[in-house]
C-alpha positions as CSV (number, residue, x, y, z in Angstrom):
1,M,-5.6,68.6,-31.1
2,T,-3.6,65.9,-30.0
3,A,-4.5,63.5,-27.1
4,S,-2.3,63.6,-24.1
5,S,-1.2,60.1,-22.5
6,T,-3.0,59.5,-19.3
7,S,-3.8,56.5,-17.2
8,G,-7.3,56.5,-18.4
9,A,-6.4,56.8,-22.4
10,A,-7.8,53.6,-24.4
11,K,-5.5,51.0,-25.2
12,P,-4.5,50.6,-28.7
13,A,-6.8,48.0,-30.9
14,S,-4.9,44.6,-31.0
15,T,-3.2,43.5,-34.3
16,R,-3.6,40.3,-33.8
17,A,-6.0,38.1,-36.6
18,K,-9.5,37.2,-35.1
19,P,-9.7,33.5,-34.6
20,A,-10.6,31.9,-37.8
21,N,-13.1,29.0,-36.6
22,K,-14.1,28.0,-33.2
23,A,-11.7,25.5,-32.8
24,E,-8.7,28.0,-32.8
25,S,-11.1,30.3,-30.7
26,A,-11.2,27.5,-28.1
27,A,-7.4,26.9,-28.4
28,D,-6.8,30.7,-27.6
29,W,-9.3,30.4,-24.4
30,V,-7.3,27.3,-23.2
31,D,-4.0,29.1,-24.0
32,G,-5.2,32.2,-22.1
33,R,-5.7,29.7,-18.8
34,L,-2.9,27.3,-19.4
35,G,-0.2,28.8,-21.6
36,L,0.2,25.9,-23.9
37,Y,1.5,27.7,-26.8
38,T,4.5,29.2,-24.8
39,L,4.9,25.7,-23.5
40,A,5.0,24.1,-27.1
41,R,7.4,26.8,-28.6
42,A,9.7,25.9,-25.5
43,N,9.5,22.2,-26.1
44,L,8.4,20.8,-29.5
45,R,11.5,22.0,-31.1
46,K,13.7,20.6,-29.0
47,I,16.5,18.8,-30.3
48,F,17.0,14.9,-29.8
49,P,20.1,13.2,-31.2
50,D,19.6,10.0,-33.5
51,H,21.2,6.7,-32.5
52,W,19.7,3.0,-32.4
53,S,20.7,2.6,-28.8
54,F,18.4,5.7,-27.4
55,M,15.5,3.4,-28.8
56,L,15.9,1.2,-25.8
57,G,14.2,3.9,-23.4
58,E,11.3,4.4,-25.9
59,I,10.7,0.4,-25.8
60,C,10.3,0.9,-21.8
61,L,7.9,3.6,-22.2
62,Y,5.8,2.1,-25.0
63,T,5.8,-1.6,-23.4
64,F,4.4,0.5,-20.0
65,I,1.8,2.0,-22.2
66,I,0.7,-1.3,-23.4
67,I,0.8,-2.9,-19.7
68,I,-1.4,0.0,-18.6
69,L,-3.9,-0.4,-21.6
70,T,-4.3,-4.1,-21.4
71,G,-4.2,-4.1,-17.8
72,V,-7.3,-1.6,-17.5
73,Y,-8.9,-4.1,-20.0
74,L,-8.5,-7.1,-17.8
75,T,-9.5,-5.3,-14.5
76,L,-12.9,-5.3,-16.0
77,F,-13.6,-9.0,-15.8
78,F,-10.9,-10.1,-12.9
79,T,-12.5,-11.1,-9.6
80,P,-9.8,-10.5,-6.7
81,S,-11.3,-12.8,-4.5
82,M,-10.2,-16.2,-2.8
83,G,-13.6,-17.5,-2.0
84,E,-14.1,-20.7,-3.3
85,T,-16.4,-21.9,-6.1
86,V,-17.0,-24.6,-8.3
87,Y,-16.0,-24.4,-11.8
88,H,-19.0,-24.7,-14.6
89,G,-17.4,-23.1,-17.3
90,S,-16.4,-23.7,-21.0
91,Y,-12.9,-25.6,-20.2
92,A,-14.1,-29.2,-19.9
93,P,-11.1,-30.7,-18.0
94,L,-11.7,-28.4,-14.9
95,Q,-15.6,-29.0,-14.7
96,G,-16.7,-29.5,-11.2
97,I,-13.2,-28.6,-9.6
98,R,-13.2,-26.4,-6.7
99,M,-11.1,-23.2,-7.1
100,S,-10.8,-19.5,-6.0
101,E,-12.8,-16.9,-7.7
102,A,-9.7,-15.5,-8.8
103,Y,-8.7,-18.6,-10.9
104,A,-12.4,-19.0,-12.1
105,S,-12.3,-15.3,-13.6
106,T,-9.1,-15.9,-15.0
107,L,-10.2,-18.8,-16.6
108,D,-13.4,-17.1,-18.0
109,I,-11.2,-14.1,-19.6
110,S,-8.9,-17.0,-21.3
111,F,-12.0,-18.9,-22.8
112,E,-15.1,-16.8,-22.7
113,V,-14.1,-13.0,-22.8
114,R,-14.0,-12.1,-26.3
115,G,-10.1,-11.4,-27.2
116,G,-9.4,-12.1,-23.4
117,L,-6.8,-14.8,-24.0
118,L,-4.9,-12.6,-26.6
119,I,-5.0,-9.4,-24.2
120,R,-3.5,-11.8,-21.0
121,Q,-0.8,-13.0,-23.5
122,I,0.0,-9.4,-24.4
123,H,-0.3,-7.9,-21.0
124,H,2.3,-10.7,-19.9
125,W,4.5,-10.5,-22.7
126,A,4.8,-6.9,-22.8
127,A,5.5,-7.0,-18.8
128,L,8.4,-9.3,-19.8
129,V,9.6,-7.0,-22.4
130,F,9.4,-4.0,-20.2
131,V,11.5,-5.6,-17.4
132,A,14.0,-6.6,-20.1
133,A,14.1,-3.3,-22.0
134,M,14.5,-1.5,-18.4
135,L,17.8,-3.6,-17.7
136,V,19.2,-3.0,-21.3
137,H,18.2,0.6,-21.1
138,M,20.3,0.9,-17.6
139,M,23.0,-1.2,-19.0
140,R,23.4,1.2,-21.8
141,V,23.4,4.1,-19.4
142,F,26.1,2.5,-17.3
143,F,28.4,1.5,-19.9
144,T,28.4,4.8,-21.4
145,G,28.5,6.6,-18.5
146,A,25.2,8.8,-18.9
147,F,24.7,8.6,-15.3
148,R,26.9,11.0,-14.4
149,K,26.4,14.6,-13.1
150,P,23.6,15.9,-13.7
151,R,21.9,12.7,-14.0
152,E,22.2,11.0,-11.0
153,V,18.9,11.6,-9.6
154,N,17.3,10.5,-13.0
155,W,19.6,7.1,-12.7
156,L,17.8,6.7,-9.5
157,F,14.5,7.2,-11.2
158,G,15.2,4.7,-13.5
159,F,16.6,2.1,-11.1
160,L,13.3,2.4,-8.9
161,L,11.5,1.9,-12.3
162,L,13.2,-1.3,-12.6
163,F,13.0,-2.6,-9.3
164,L,9.2,-2.1,-9.1
165,G,8.7,-3.2,-12.3
166,M,10.1,-6.7,-11.2
167,F,7.9,-6.8,-8.0
168,D,5.0,-5.7,-9.8
169,G,5.4,-8.3,-12.2
170,F,5.9,-10.9,-9.6
171,M,2.4,-9.7,-7.8
172,G,0.8,-9.9,-11.3
173,Y,1.5,-13.3,-12.3
174,S,0.6,-14.1,-8.6
175,L,-3.1,-12.9,-9.0
176,P,-4.6,-16.0,-11.1
177,D,-4.1,-18.3,-7.9
178,D,-3.1,-21.2,-9.9
179,L,-0.6,-23.7,-9.0
180,L,2.6,-22.3,-10.3
181,S,1.8,-18.7,-9.0
182,G,1.0,-20.3,-5.5
183,T,4.4,-22.1,-5.4
184,G,5.8,-18.6,-6.0
185,I,3.8,-16.9,-3.3
186,R,4.9,-20.2,-1.1
187,F,8.4,-19.1,-1.8
188,M,7.8,-15.5,-0.8
189,E,6.3,-16.6,2.5
190,G,9.2,-18.9,3.5
191,A,11.7,-15.7,3.0
192,V,9.3,-13.7,5.0
193,L,9.5,-16.2,7.8
194,A,13.3,-16.3,7.9
195,V,13.5,-12.8,9.1
196,P,14.4,-12.7,12.6
197,L,12.2,-11.9,15.5
198,V,9.5,-10.3,13.5
199,G,9.3,-12.9,10.7
200,T,6.0,-14.7,12.0
201,Y,4.2,-11.3,12.4
202,L,4.8,-10.1,9.1
203,Q,4.0,-13.3,7.5
204,M,0.5,-13.0,9.6
205,F,0.1,-9.5,8.6
206,L,0.7,-10.0,5.0
207,F,-1.5,-12.9,4.5
208,G,-4.3,-12.2,7.0
209,G,-3.6,-15.3,9.1
210,E,-2.0,-18.7,8.5
211,F,-0.7,-19.6,4.7
212,P,-2.2,-19.2,2.3
213,G,-5.0,-17.0,4.1
214,T,-7.8,-15.3,2.5
215,D,-6.7,-11.8,1.8
216,I,-3.6,-12.3,-0.3
217,V,-4.9,-12.0,-3.5
218,P,-7.3,-9.0,-3.1
219,R,-4.2,-7.2,-1.4
220,F,-1.9,-8.0,-4.1
221,F,-4.5,-6.9,-6.7
222,T,-4.6,-3.6,-5.1
223,I,-0.9,-3.2,-4.9
224,H,-0.5,-4.3,-8.4
225,V,-3.1,-2.3,-10.2
226,L,-3.1,1.0,-8.2
227,L,-0.3,1.4,-5.7
228,I,2.8,0.3,-7.7
229,P,1.8,1.6,-11.3
230,G,0.7,4.9,-9.8
231,V,4.2,5.6,-8.1
232,M,5.7,4.2,-11.6
233,L,3.5,6.7,-13.6
234,G,5.1,9.6,-11.3
235,L,8.7,8.2,-11.6
236,L,8.5,7.9,-15.3
237,V,6.8,11.7,-15.7
238,A,9.6,12.6,-13.4
239,H,12.2,10.9,-15.6
240,L,10.8,12.3,-18.8
241,I,10.8,15.8,-17.5
242,L,14.6,15.7,-16.0
243,V,15.6,14.3,-19.7
244,F,14.0,17.5,-21.1
245,Y,15.5,19.7,-18.6
246,H,18.8,18.4,-18.8
247,K,18.9,17.6,-22.5
248,H,20.0,14.7,-24.1
249,T,23.4,12.8,-24.0
250,Q,25.0,11.9,-27.4
251,W,27.9,10.4,-28.8
252,A,31.1,12.3,-29.6
253,G,31.3,13.4,-33.2
254,P,32.5,16.4,-35.4
255,G,30.2,19.6,-34.3
256,K,29.3,17.8,-30.6
257,T,30.2,19.4,-27.6
258,E,29.1,19.5,-23.9
259,K,27.1,22.6,-24.5
260,N,25.0,21.5,-27.8
261,V,23.0,18.9,-29.0
262,V,23.0,17.8,-32.8
263,G,20.0,15.8,-33.8
264,M,16.5,16.3,-35.0
265,P,13.7,18.4,-33.7
266,L,11.1,16.8,-31.5
267,M,8.3,17.9,-33.8
268,P,7.6,16.7,-36.6
269,V,10.4,14.5,-37.4
270,Y,11.3,12.5,-34.0
271,M,7.4,12.5,-32.9
272,A,6.9,11.0,-36.6
273,K,9.3,8.4,-36.0
274,A,8.5,7.6,-32.4
275,G,4.9,7.1,-33.4
276,G,5.7,4.5,-36.1
277,F,7.8,2.8,-33.5
278,F,5.2,2.6,-31.0
279,F,3.1,0.8,-33.4
280,L,5.8,-1.3,-34.3
281,V,6.4,-2.7,-30.6
282,F,2.9,-3.1,-30.1
283,G,2.5,-5.0,-33.4
284,I,5.7,-7.3,-32.7
285,I,4.5,-8.0,-29.1
286,A,0.8,-8.7,-30.2
287,M,2.3,-11.1,-33.0
288,V,4.4,-12.9,-30.3
289,S,1.4,-13.1,-27.9
290,A,-0.9,-14.9,-30.6
291,I,1.9,-17.5,-31.5
292,A,3.6,-18.2,-28.6
293,T,1.7,-19.1,-25.5
294,I,2.8,-17.9,-21.9
295,N,1.6,-18.6,-18.3
296,P,-1.3,-21.2,-19.5
297,I,-2.8,-21.3,-16.0
298,W,-5.5,-23.9,-17.0
299,A,-2.5,-26.4,-17.5
300,Y,-1.6,-26.0,-13.8
301,G,-4.8,-26.2,-12.2
302,P,-5.9,-24.1,-9.3
303,Y,-3.5,-23.7,-6.1
304,R,-3.5,-26.4,-3.4
305,P,-1.0,-26.0,-0.4
306,D,-0.5,-29.6,-0.5
307,Q,0.8,-29.6,-4.1
308,V,3.9,-28.2,-5.8
309,S,4.0,-27.6,-9.7
310,T,6.7,-29.4,-11.2
311,D,9.2,-27.4,-13.2
312,A,8.1,-24.6,-11.2
313,Q,10.2,-21.4,-12.1
314,P,10.0,-17.7,-11.7
315,D,9.7,-15.2,-14.5
316,W,13.6,-14.6,-15.7
317,Y,14.0,-11.4,-14.0
318,M,13.5,-13.0,-10.3
319,G,15.4,-16.0,-11.3
320,F,18.6,-15.0,-9.6
321,S,17.0,-14.4,-6.3
322,E,15.8,-18.0,-6.5
323,G,19.4,-18.8,-7.5
324,L,20.7,-17.2,-4.2
325,I,18.2,-19.5,-2.4
326,R,19.0,-22.6,-4.3
327,I,22.7,-22.7,-3.8
328,M,22.9,-21.5,-0.3
329,P,23.6,-24.6,2.1
330,G,20.9,-25.1,4.5
331,W,22.6,-23.9,7.6
332,E,20.6,-23.1,10.7
333,I,21.9,-21.8,14.2
334,G,19.8,-21.8,17.3
335,L,19.8,-18.8,19.7
336,W,18.2,-18.2,23.0
337,G,15.8,-21.1,22.2
338,H,15.1,-19.7,18.6
339,T,16.2,-21.1,15.2
340,L,17.8,-18.9,12.7
341,N,17.5,-20.2,9.0
342,L,20.8,-18.9,7.4
343,G,20.0,-20.9,4.2
344,V,17.3,-18.4,3.4
345,F,18.2,-15.4,5.5
346,V,21.5,-14.7,3.8
347,P,20.2,-14.6,0.6
348,L,17.4,-12.6,1.8
349,M,20.4,-9.9,2.9
350,I,22.4,-10.3,-0.3
351,F,19.8,-9.7,-2.7
352,P,18.7,-5.8,-1.6
353,L,22.5,-5.5,-1.2
354,V,23.2,-6.0,-4.9
355,L,20.2,-4.0,-5.8
356,V,21.6,-1.0,-3.7
357,A,25.3,-1.2,-5.0
358,I,23.5,-0.5,-8.5
359,A,21.3,2.4,-7.3
360,V,24.2,4.2,-5.6
361,Y,27.0,3.2,-8.2
362,P,27.1,6.9,-9.7
363,F,27.6,8.5,-6.5
364,I,30.4,6.1,-5.5
365,E,32.1,6.6,-8.8
366,S,32.1,10.3,-8.7
367,W,33.6,10.2,-5.2
368,V,36.4,7.9,-6.2
369,T,37.2,9.9,-9.1
370,G,36.6,13.1,-7.9
371,D,34.8,14.3,-11.1
372,K,32.1,16.8,-10.2
373,R,31.7,18.3,-13.8
374,E,28.6,18.1,-15.9
375,H,28.8,15.5,-19.0
376,H,26.7,15.6,-21.9
377,I,29.2,13.7,-24.0
378,L,29.0,9.7,-23.8
379,D,31.8,7.4,-23.2
380,R,32.6,4.6,-25.6
381,P,32.6,1.4,-23.3
382,R,36.4,0.7,-24.3
383,N,37.7,4.0,-23.0
384,A,36.3,3.3,-19.4
385,P,37.7,-0.3,-18.9
386,V,37.3,-0.6,-15.2
387,R,33.5,0.5,-15.1
388,T,32.9,-1.7,-18.2
389,G,34.5,-4.8,-16.4
390,L,32.4,-4.2,-13.2
391,G,29.2,-4.1,-15.3
392,A,30.4,-7.2,-17.3
393,A,31.2,-8.9,-13.9
394,W,27.6,-7.9,-12.8
395,I,25.9,-9.5,-15.7
396,S,28.1,-12.5,-15.2
397,L,27.1,-13.0,-11.7
398,Y,23.4,-12.4,-12.8
399,L,23.5,-15.3,-15.3
400,V,25.5,-17.8,-12.9
401,L,22.6,-17.0,-10.3
402,L,19.9,-17.9,-13.2
403,I,21.6,-20.8,-14.0
404,G,21.4,-21.6,-10.1
405,G,17.8,-20.7,-9.9
406,G,17.0,-23.3,-12.9
407,N,19.2,-25.9,-11.6
408,D,16.6,-28.8,-11.9
409,L,15.8,-28.0,-15.5
410,F,19.4,-27.8,-16.6
411,A,19.9,-31.0,-15.0
412,T,17.1,-32.8,-16.7
413,H,17.4,-31.5,-19.9
414,L,21.3,-31.5,-20.1
415,H,21.4,-34.9,-18.2
416,L,23.8,-33.7,-15.7
417,S,24.0,-34.1,-12.0
418,I,21.9,-31.3,-10.1
419,N,24.5,-31.5,-7.0
420,D,27.3,-30.8,-9.5
421,I,25.4,-27.8,-10.9
422,T,24.9,-26.4,-7.8
423,Y,28.7,-26.8,-6.6
424,F,29.4,-25.2,-9.9
425,V,27.1,-22.2,-9.2
426,R,28.5,-21.8,-5.7
427,V,32.0,-21.5,-6.8
428,G,31.1,-19.5,-10.0
429,F,29.1,-17.2,-7.8
430,F,32.8,-16.1,-6.4
431,V,34.9,-16.9,-9.4
432,V,33.1,-15.9,-12.6
433,P,32.6,-12.6,-11.8
434,V,36.5,-12.1,-11.2
435,I,37.5,-13.5,-14.2
436,T,34.8,-11.8,-16.3
437,F,36.1,-8.4,-15.1
438,F,39.7,-8.9,-15.7
439,V,39.0,-10.3,-19.3
440,T,37.0,-7.4,-20.2
441,K,39.1,-4.8,-19.0
442,R,41.9,-6.5,-21.2
443,W,39.6,-6.4,-23.9
444,C,38.9,-2.7,-23.5
445,L,42.4,-2.0,-23.4
446,G,43.2,-4.1,-26.7
447,L,40.5,-2.1,-28.5
448,Q,42.0,1.2,-27.1
449,R,45.3,-0.1,-28.5
450,R,43.8,-0.6,-31.9
451,D,42.2,2.6,-32.1
452,K,45.5,4.4,-31.4
453,D,47.1,2.3,-34.1
454,K,44.1,3.2,-36.4
455,V,44.7,7.0,-35.7
456,L,48.4,7.0,-36.1
457,H,48.6,4.7,-39.3
458,G,45.2,4.6,-40.9
459,R,43.2,1.8,-41.8
460,E,44.3,-1.3,-43.6
461,T,43.1,-1.1,-47.4
462,G,44.0,-4.7,-48.5
463,V,46.4,-3.3,-51.4
464,I,49.9,-4.6,-51.1
465,K,52.9,-2.5,-52.3
466,R,56.2,-3.5,-53.3
467,L,59.0,-1.1,-52.4
468,P,62.4,-0.8,-54.5
469,H,64.5,-2.6,-52.0
470,G,61.7,-5.5,-52.2
471,E,59.9,-5.2,-49.1
472,F,56.1,-5.7,-49.4
473,V,53.9,-3.5,-47.3
474,E,50.1,-2.9,-47.0
475,I,48.7,0.3,-48.1
476,H,46.9,2.1,-45.0
477,A,44.5,4.8,-45.8
478,Q,44.0,7.8,-43.4
479,L,40.7,7.7,-41.3
480,P,38.2,10.4,-42.2
481,A,38.1,13.5,-40.0
482,G,34.8,12.3,-38.2
483,K,36.4,8.9,-37.5
484,L,39.6,10.8,-36.3
485,H,37.5,13.0,-33.8
486,T,35.5,10.0,-32.3
487,Y,38.5,8.0,-31.6
488,T,40.5,10.8,-29.8
489,A,37.6,13.1,-28.4
490,H,37.4,11.1,-25.1
491,E,39.3,12.6,-21.6
492,Q,41.9,10.3,-20.1
493,P,41.7,11.6,-16.3
494,Q,44.4,11.3,-13.8
495,P,44.1,9.3,-10.7
496,L,43.9,11.3,-7.2
497,E,47.1,11.9,-5.4
498,L,47.8,12.0,-1.7
499,P,49.4,15.0,-0.5
500,D,52.9,15.0,0.5
501,E,53.6,13.4,4.0
502,V,55.1,16.6,5.4
503,D,53.4,20.3,4.6
504,E,55.4,23.3,3.5
505,N,56.2,23.8,7.4
506,G,57.8,20.3,7.7
507,V,54.9,19.2,10.1
508,K,53.6,15.6,8.9
509,R,50.3,15.4,7.5
510,K,47.4,13.2,8.9
511,V,46.0,11.3,6.2
512,G,43.1,9.4,7.2
513,V,42.0,5.8,6.1
514,I,39.0,7.1,4.0
515,A,41.4,9.5,2.2
516,K,43.9,6.4,1.4
517,T,41.2,4.2,0.5
518,R,39.9,7.0,-2.4
519,A,43.4,7.3,-3.7
520,K,43.9,3.6,-3.9
521,L,40.4,3.1,-5.6
522,S,41.4,6.2,-8.2
523,Q,44.4,4.5,-9.0
524,G,42.5,1.5,-9.7
525,F,40.3,3.6,-12.2
526,Y,42.8,5.6,-13.9
527,G,46.1,4.7,-12.9
528,E,48.9,2.7,-15.0
529,G,47.7,-0.3,-16.7
530,N,44.1,0.7,-16.6
531,Q,44.2,3.1,-19.6
532,I,46.3,3.3,-22.9
533,P,47.6,6.9,-23.7
534,K,45.9,8.6,-26.7
535,P,47.7,9.5,-29.6
536,T,49.1,13.1,-29.6
537,A,48.9,15.8,-32.3
538,E,52.9,15.8,-32.6
539,E,52.8,11.7,-33.0
540,H,49.8,11.9,-35.6
541,H,51.9,14.6,-37.5
542,E,55.2,12.7,-37.2
543,I,53.7,9.5,-39.0
544,T,51.5,11.1,-41.4
545,S,54.2,13.3,-42.6
546,G,55.7,10.2,-44.2
547,H,58.4,8.9,-42.0
548,G,57.3,5.4,-41.3
549,H,54.0,5.8,-42.8
550,H,52.9,3.5,-45.7
């Protein structure tokens, strides 16, 4: 007798094997509620391309982890208070000196907490490396065009991580309340006071009263260890999620297209390499921290408002902001009985404008070029001369302002006039980026011509051959297929063209200023003289067939 199929029929027994042990049983329990197996199957075999430049982003991630780990340790012993105390610790030169509890606790971390000084050094060095790695990583993304659709939002996340990292670093080295960090806070107070109308109110709100107040260190502590790291952690997670979602960019090569990724799987190959690289980064930072002293607060002494530390300089990533202040003439204007300090206010406005220009560049380039397609293949910087020139110009501007920010050190160490250095930086602010742009652009065009010559004529072998009629020529070897593909895979977009002055009915078109500006900028990107035409298949066949090829 056969059983009929009814709603109350018993379900067939599962063919899945029973858990082998309690650990597997626990894993099954977790998977039934979180779906980890499905998530792992979908992502652990995800393919990542293999190229050394992609490790720059990993350095950013690893140094951020190091900063968090060492920061938690330091938080256990640091006292974020500006209350005064008399030092009676183990550092003899400061015995009996009045100082803040923040400074005293930092001395205790350095000289009395086991491993405290090394952890402080690792924390500070990792912060410097983090910002440096973020900057270089963004430069790699910029010069290769990895910010293009669909990664514009991820570029903004990366920019915000760099921006927040810079200001969190500033607040971090301000916490010990030593003479150097106090000078930096005094510099910030002057910038805040230069804001028209509300500067005084902002200063009183920030410091809790007249400078230096009693609240700045506790407030900086909360922002430094809680607010900014929390936002950065969220941005970092979102950044990595988008990297997984959009798939990784890759360099042009045989078999690589806009629709695939050629590389190694995340597990086990990539994770094994990444784990080893993390410990390598951690080890190098720890070695540098054990050898090279950074921020020796005991040598500066506690902060006093009536003193200024000699050779007071910010960390390198804030040097260009100080350079803007130092090179600006001390102009002041009076309006309605109030003084406007242009010598501080103008640099204060230029600083965020430069940062905003970096943040919105992907949208500007997309609008200028009219390129709305998705891009997963990276550009070689030489194949985008205008973009590469703009990036090099920005770097040159940064270096010029860095010289301005350290004009006193350059003057004393190189035995130069500080006034001459200041005037050089003022002129260089306008001249050096322009020169750098055109020189870089010409270099890129020259490299494009060299690539074209290699494709058409092959590489030089160094072998000299004498022809029957007596002429000596060098033998050229044909490039391998992979190199030929790399040298010719890039696109060469055409500039946007304005519509005809009259339409098909003979009516004059109205072309706005914005459309004309966009067309001019597009000509500047892709017009004549801004890219070298790629060799065509016909040119390659004609030369390699024997006619004119050695």
